[in-house]
N, C-alpha and C positions, 0 to 999 in steps of 0.2 A: 613624568611626561604630563600628567594631568595638572600638576602645579604650574608648569610652563604655559599651558593653555588658559589657565585662570588669571595669569598676570595682567593681560590687557583689560580684563573685566574689573579687576581690583583697581587698576590705574584709572579707568573711567569713573568708577564709583568715587575715588578720591578727588578727582577733578570736579565732579558735580558737587560733592560735599563742600569743597573749598569755595566754589562759585556761589553756592547758596549761602554759606556762612559769611562770606565777605559782603560788606554793605558798601554801596557807592557813596562817595563823598558829595553830599548835596550842595556844599558851599563852593566847590570848584567850578569855575565858569567854563562853559564849553568854548573851545578855541576854534571858531569858524572864521576862516580867512577867505574873503571874496576873491574870485579869480578875475584879474584885470587883463584884458587883451588890448594890444595896440591896433589890431586889425578891425576895420569897420564891420558891423554886424549886418550880414546880408541873409535874411531867412530863406530866400529862394536858392542861393548858391551855397548854403551851409553844408549841404550834403555832398561829400566828395566822392562817394562810391556810386557806381552805376550798375544796373543789372546787365549782366552779360548775356546776350541772346545768341543762341546757336545759329550759325549761318544756314540759310535755306538751301537745302540740297534737292536737286531734281529727283523725283521718285522714279525708280526703274519701271519701264513699261512691262506689262505682263506679256509673256510669250504666247502668241497665238499660232496654232497649227495652221499650215497652209491648206487651202482647199484641195480635197482629193488625196491628201497624204494619209497614209495608214500609220497607226501606232504600233 
């Protein structure tokens, strides 16, 4: 049972060791592709989501005891 619980820790140690040991290839260029859109850029209308506000509900009036009435 204890061996089964230690397997994820051993796996994590192995992945970290492999990541540290491997070196990135400095001669490989980064592949950055610009995003081209056919739509005109409108900074004011670029936000498509809106804040939904709760409808205003009338508050219930407090109940006031009638004059002369006993509780």
